[in-house]
C-alpha positions as CSV (number, residue, x, y, z in Angstrom):
1,X,0.5,0.1,0.3
2,X,3.5,2.4,-0.3
3,X,1.5,6.3,-1.8
4,X,-1.1,4.0,-3.9
5,X,-2.9,7.6,-4.2
6,X,-3.7,8.0,-8.0
7,X,-3.2,11.6,-8.5
8,X,-5.0,11.3,-12.1
9,X,-8.7,12.3,-13.1
10,X,-10.7,10.3,-10.9
11,X,-9.3,11.6,-7.6
12,X,-10.2,15.6,-7.8
13,X,-8.4,16.5,-4.4
14,X,-5.8,18.0,-5.1
15,X,-3.4,18.3,-2.4
16,X,0.8,17.4,-3.5
17,X,2.2,14.6,-1.3
18,X,5.4,14.5,-3.3
19,X,7.0,16.0,0.0
20,X,6.6,12.3,1.0
21,X,9.7,11.1,-1.9
22,X,13.1,13.4,0.0
23,X,11.3,12.4,2.7
24,X,11.3,8.5,2.1
25,X,14.5,8.9,0.3
26,X,16.3,11.1,3.5
27,X,14.8,8.5,6.1
28,X,15.3,5.3,3.9
29,X,18.7,6.5,3.7
30,X,19.4,6.5,7.5
31,X,17.7,3.4,7.9
32,X,19.6,1.0,6.1
33,X,23.1,2.5,7.2
34,X,21.9,1.9,10.8
35,X,19.9,-0.3,10.7
36,X,22.8,-2.6,8.6
37,X,25.3,-2.1,11.3
38,X,23.0,-2.4,14.0
39,X,21.9,-5.8,12.9
40,X,24.8,-6.9,11.4
41,X,26.8,-7.7,14.9
42,X,22.9,-7.9,16.0
43,X,24.2,-11.2,13.5
44,X,27.7,-11.2,15.2
45,X,26.4,-11.6,18.1
46,X,24.1,-14.4,17.6
47,X,26.5,-16.3,15.7
48,X,29.8,-16.3,16.3
49,X,29.7,-14.5,20.1
50,X,26.1,-16.4,22.0
51,X,27.0,-19.3,22.8
52,X,24.0,-20.1,25.3
53,X,20.4,-20.1,23.8
54,X,17.2,-19.9,25.4
55,X,13.4,-19.3,24.5
56,X,14.4,-15.8,24.4
57,X,16.9,-15.8,22.1
58,X,15.3,-17.9,19.2
59,X,12.3,-15.7,18.8
60,X,15.7,-12.2,18.3
61,X,17.6,-14.3,16.4
62,X,14.3,-15.5,13.8
63,X,13.3,-11.4,14.5
64,X,17.3,-10.2,13.6
65,X,16.3,-12.3,10.2
66,X,12.8,-10.2,9.4
67,X,14.8,-7.3,10.0
68,X,18.5,-8.2,7.6
69,X,16.0,-9.3,5.3
70,X,14.2,-6.3,5.0
71,X,17.6,-4.0,5.4
72,X,18.9,-5.6,2.8
73,X,16.0,-4.3,-0.2
74,X,15.8,-0.4,1.4
75,X,18.4,-0.2,-1.7
76,X,15.7,-0.7,-4.5
77,X,13.4,1.4,-2.6
78,X,16.2,4.0,-2.8
79,X,17.0,4.6,-5.7
80,X,12.7,4.6,-6.6
81,X,12.5,7.5,-4.4
82,X,15.4,9.4,-5.7
83,X,14.4,8.5,-9.4
84,X,10.1,8.3,-9.0
85,X,11.2,5.4,-10.8
86,X,10.7,1.7,-10.2
87,X,13.9,0.2,-12.6
88,X,14.2,-3.2,-11.5
89,X,11.1,-4.8,-13.4
90,X,7.8,-6.7,-11.1
91,X,9.4,-9.0,-9.2
92,X,11.7,-7.0,-7.1
93,X,9.1,-5.0,-6.6
94,X,6.9,-7.5,-5.5
95,X,10.0,-8.8,-3.2
96,X,10.6,-6.3,-1.5
97,X,7.6,-4.4,-0.5
98,X,6.7,-7.7,0.2
99,X,9.6,-7.7,3.0
100,X,8.5,-4.6,4.5
101,X,5.3,-6.3,5.2
102,X,7.2,-9.4,6.4
103,X,9.5,-7.3,8.4
104,X,6.4,-5.2,10.2
105,X,4.3,-8.1,11.1
106,X,6.4,-10.0,11.2
107,X,8.6,-7.7,14.3
108,X,5.2,-7.7,15.9
109,X,4.6,-10.7,16.2
110,X,8.7,-11.6,17.2
111,X,8.2,-9.0,20.2
112,X,4.6,-10.0,21.2
113,X,6.0,-13.6,21.2
114,X,9.8,-11.9,23.8
115,X,6.2,-10.5,25.9
116,X,4.9,-14.0,27.0
117,X,7.5,-15.5,27.6
118,X,8.8,-12.8,29.4
119,X,4.9,-13.2,31.3
120,X,5.2,-16.3,31.5
121,X,8.4,-16.4,33.4
122,X,7.3,-13.7,35.8
123,X,3.9,-14.0,36.8
124,X,3.7,-18.1,35.9
125,X,6.9,-19.7,36.6
126,X,6.8,-22.9,38.2
127,X,3.3,-23.9,35.4
128,X,5.2,-23.1,32.6
129,X,8.3,-24.6,32.5
130,X,7.0,-27.5,30.7
131,X,6.0,-24.9,28.0
132,X,8.5,-22.0,28.1
133,X,11.1,-24.6,25.9
134,X,13.3,-23.9,22.9
135,X,11.7,-26.6,20.7
136,X,7.7,-24.9,21.7
137,X,9.8,-21.4,21.0
138,X,10.7,-23.1,17.6
139,X,6.9,-24.0,16.9
140,X,5.9,-20.7,17.7
141,X,8.7,-19.2,15.9
142,X,7.3,-21.8,12.5
143,X,3.5,-20.0,12.8
144,X,4.7,-17.1,12.4
145,X,6.5,-16.6,9.6
146,X,2.9,-19.2,8.3
147,X,1.1,-16.1,9.5
148,X,3.3,-13.2,8.4
149,X,3.9,-14.6,5.1
150,X,-0.1,-15.5,4.5
151,X,-0.7,-12.3,4.8
152,X,2.2,-9.9,2.5
153,X,2.9,-13.8,0.0
154,X,-0.3,-12.4,-1.2
155,X,0.1,-8.3,-1.2
156,X,2.8,-9.1,-3.2
157,X,2.4,-11.4,-5.5
158,X,-0.8,-11.8,-6.3
159,X,-1.2,-8.2,-6.6
160,X,-1.0,-6.4,-9.8
161,X,2.2,-4.1,-7.9
162,X,3.6,-2.4,-10.9
163,X,1.9,-0.1,-13.6
164,X,3.3,3.3,-15.3
165,X,3.1,6.6,-14.7
166,X,0.5,7.9,-16.9
167,X,0.1,6.7,-20.8
168,X,2.4,8.6,-22.0
169,X,5.7,7.5,-19.9
170,X,8.3,4.6,-19.3
171,X,8.8,5.6,-15.5
172,X,6.2,3.2,-13.6
173,X,4.9,3.5,-9.8
174,X,5.7,0.2,-7.2
175,X,3.3,0.0,-5.1
176,X,1.6,2.6,-6.3
177,X,-1.6,4.0,-8.7
178,X,-4.0,0.9,-6.8
179,X,-7.8,0.9,-8.3
180,X,-10.8,2.1,-6.6
181,X,-11.9,-1.8,-7.8
182,X,-8.9,-3.4,-6.7
183,X,-9.5,-1.5,-3.1
184,X,-12.8,-3.0,-2.7
185,X,-11.9,-6.7,-4.1
186,X,-8.7,-7.1,-2.6
187,X,-6.6,-4.8,-0.9
188,X,-9.9,-4.0,2.0
189,X,-9.8,-7.0,3.2
190,X,-5.6,-8.2,3.1
191,X,-6.2,-4.8,4.9
192,X,-8.8,-5.6,7.2
193,X,-6.9,-9.9,7.7
194,X,-2.9,-7.9,8.9
195,X,-4.8,-5.3,11.0
196,X,-6.0,-7.7,13.0
197,X,-4.2,-10.9,13.4
198,X,-0.6,-9.0,13.0
199,X,-1.8,-4.9,14.6
200,X,-4.7,-5.9,17.0
201,X,-4.6,-8.8,19.1
202,X,-0.7,-8.4,19.2
203,X,-1.4,-4.9,20.4
204,X,-3.5,-6.7,22.9
205,X,-1.3,-9.2,24.4
206,X,1.2,-7.1,24.4
207,X,-0.7,-5.1,26.7
208,X,-2.1,-7.8,28.9
209,X,0.7,-9.1,29.4
210,X,2.8,-5.2,31.2
211,X,0.0,-5.0,33.0
212,X,0.0,-8.9,34.3
213,X,3.6,-8.4,35.0
214,X,3.6,-5.2,37.0
215,X,1.0,-6.3,39.0
216,X,3.1,-9.1,40.1
217,X,5.9,-7.4,40.2
218,X,4.3,-5.7,42.9
219,X,3.4,-7.8,45.0
220,X,6.5,-8.0,47.9
221,X,7.1,-11.6,47.9
222,X,8.3,-11.7,44.0
223,X,11.2,-12.1,43.0
224,X,12.7,-11.6,46.4
225,X,15.4,-13.1,45.2
226,X,17.3,-9.8,44.2
227,X,15.0,-7.9,44.9
228,X,14.2,-4.2,43.8
229,X,17.8,-4.3,41.6
230,X,15.7,-7.4,39.2
231,X,12.6,-5.4,39.4
232,X,13.9,-2.3,38.5
233,X,15.7,-4.7,35.0
234,X,12.5,-6.0,34.5
235,X,11.2,-2.4,35.0
236,X,13.1,-0.8,31.8
237,X,13.0,-4.1,29.6
238,X,9.0,-3.3,29.5
239,X,9.3,0.0,29.4
240,X,11.6,-0.1,26.2
241,X,9.8,-2.4,24.7
242,X,6.4,-1.0,25.6
243,X,7.8,2.6,24.0
244,X,9.1,0.8,20.4
245,X,6.4,-0.4,20.4
246,X,4.2,1.4,20.7
247,X,6.0,4.6,18.9
248,X,7.0,2.2,15.7
249,X,4.1,0.4,14.3
250,X,0.8,2.1,16.1
251,X,0.8,4.9,14.0
252,X,1.4,3.5,11.0
253,X,-0.9,0.9,11.7
254,X,-4.3,3.5,12.6
255,X,-3.6,5.8,9.7
256,X,-3.5,2.6,8.1
257,X,-6.8,1.6,9.0
258,X,-8.4,4.6,7.9
259,X,-6.4,4.9,4.9
260,X,-9.0,1.4,3.4
261,X,-11.8,2.9,4.2
262,X,-10.4,7.0,2.7
263,X,-9.4,4.6,-0.2
264,X,-12.1,1.8,-0.2
265,X,-14.8,5.6,0.2
266,X,-15.9,4.4,3.3
267,X,-14.7,7.6,4.4
268,X,-15.6,10.4,1.7
269,X,-14.1,13.8,0.8
270,X,-11.4,15.5,0.5
271,X,-10.8,16.3,4.2
272,X,-9.9,12.9,5.0
273,X,-8.0,12.1,2.2
274,X,-5.7,14.5,2.7
275,X,-5.2,14.1,6.2
276,X,-4.8,10.3,5.8
277,X,-2.7,11.7,2.7
278,X,0.2,14.2,5.1
279,X,0.1,11.2,8.4
280,X,1.2,8.4,6.0
281,X,4.5,9.3,4.0
282,X,5.2,10.5,8.4
283,X,3.4,7.1,10.1
284,X,6.0,5.3,7.3
285,X,8.7,6.2,8.0
286,X,8.4,5.8,11.7
287,X,7.4,2.3,11.1
288,X,10.4,1.6,8.7
289,X,12.7,3.0,12.1
290,X,11.9,-0.9,14.0
291,X,14.4,-2.6,12.0
292,X,17.0,0.0,14.0
293,X,15.5,-0.2,17.2
294,X,15.0,-4.0,17.5
295,X,18.9,-4.8,18.7
296,X,18.2,-1.9,21.6
297,X,15.6,-4.5,22.9
298,X,17.6,-7.7,22.4
299,X,20.0,-5.6,25.1
300,X,17.3,-4.8,27.2
301,X,15.9,-8.1,27.1
302,X,17.9,-10.8,26.8
303,X,20.8,-10.8,30.5
304,X,22.2,-13.2,28.5
305,X,23.6,-10.7,25.9
306,X,24.2,-8.1,28.3
307,X,26.9,-10.3,29.3
308,X,27.8,-11.0,26.1
309,X,28.3,-7.2,25.0
310,X,30.4,-6.9,28.1
311,X,32.8,-9.4,28.3
312,X,33.5,-8.7,24.0
313,X,33.3,-5.2,25.1
314,X,36.1,-6.8,28.2
315,X,38.4,-8.5,26.5
316,X,38.6,-5.9,22.7
317,X,40.1,-3.1,25.3
318,X,41.9,-5.4,27.6
319,X,44.2,-6.4,24.4
320,X,43.9,-3.7,22.9
321,X,46.1,-2.3,25.9
322,X,48.1,-6.1,25.9
323,X,49.2,-4.3,22.4
324,X,49.8,-1.4,22.9
325,X,52.8,-2.7,25.4
326,X,54.0,-5.4,22.8
327,X,54.3,-2.0,21.1
328,X,56.4,-0.7,23.6
329,X,58.2,-3.3,24.8
330,X,59.4,-4.7,20.8
331,X,62.9,-3.0,20.4
332,X,62.9,-4.9,24.3
333,X,62.0,-8.6,23.8
334,X,63.2,-10.8,21.8
335,X,60.3,-12.5,19.6
336,X,60.3,-16.4,21.4
337,X,59.0,-13.7,23.9
338,X,56.7,-11.0,22.2
339,X,55.1,-14.7,20.2
340,X,54.6,-16.4,23.6
341,X,53.0,-13.3,24.7
342,X,50.0,-13.2,21.2
343,X,49.9,-16.7,22.0
344,X,48.0,-16.1,25.3
345,X,46.4,-13.5,24.1
346,X,44.2,-15.7,21.6
347,X,43.6,-18.0,24.2
348,X,42.4,-15.5,26.6
349,X,39.8,-13.8,23.8
350,X,39.0,-17.2,23.2
351,X,38.1,-18.3,26.4
352,X,36.1,-15.9,26.9
353,X,34.1,-15.5,24.5
354,X,33.9,-20.1,25.0
355,X,31.9,-19.1,28.0
356,X,29.4,-17.1,27.5
């Protein structure tokens, strides 16, 4: 549903929304750079440093896969926004936008899985031991992928996603210029499905889980081991999770509901159309930043990842100090002693990584 308002005579409202193209170009470029760096760091941590895996990290690994695929598709979108012409053919257009919705609603559902896992661990720590297993986490991830792909594949591959800019032009839209017939017959149904399954239900589950965790934390007998320190960590975790969830996903999905109603002519009038056309690009830019914020959730949600990052930082710091010392002592020491020191450093680094 990228910018799918047609600026032809069939829509009499003449307010221009061309501001979206430079906005998209700037924001998507920034998201690509930051998201690529953050997610490559996350991939490195999960694949090379993190040796201990649990249910939460299973959800995070799937989330980083979704984010990484979307980030790698952004250069195609950036070129399109700069040139205002899709140069890469219909298939890549379908893949590009399917990845957007896979990332959007995959992120929502995987974050919901993390929220439910935290709810079970804190509110029902003993009864949930048989439920909170790595096998069940993998099953949940498979179910998320099935639900997400069942929405994104029809959106990306079963619709006519590219169309000429106009009859006298060789330039092409990508996921723009949908007809009124398409909205009434196909797109409105897709919006109802993805908004219900991919946003409204997960939002309710996240709010419920957070409220129940907060109620549990207020009980004096909760988390007696570790006391207020653990409670502060969990409160910070919940706060970060909810802020990112609400900031990234609520503006876009609420506006998308009104957007669909305007396009399906449930809501009529130029004022309603102008409002959703103005809000939509801004909300979309906010939504795509989720792939930059997800690594923040990884850090605050998992103590295993926190300890991994701290260990790695300490190893790098000690390694840099040792190398500086070696450079200072190289003129006074023999090559064999320098080689022994380097071997010791390598063994320390290896031991530190293997114990994470």
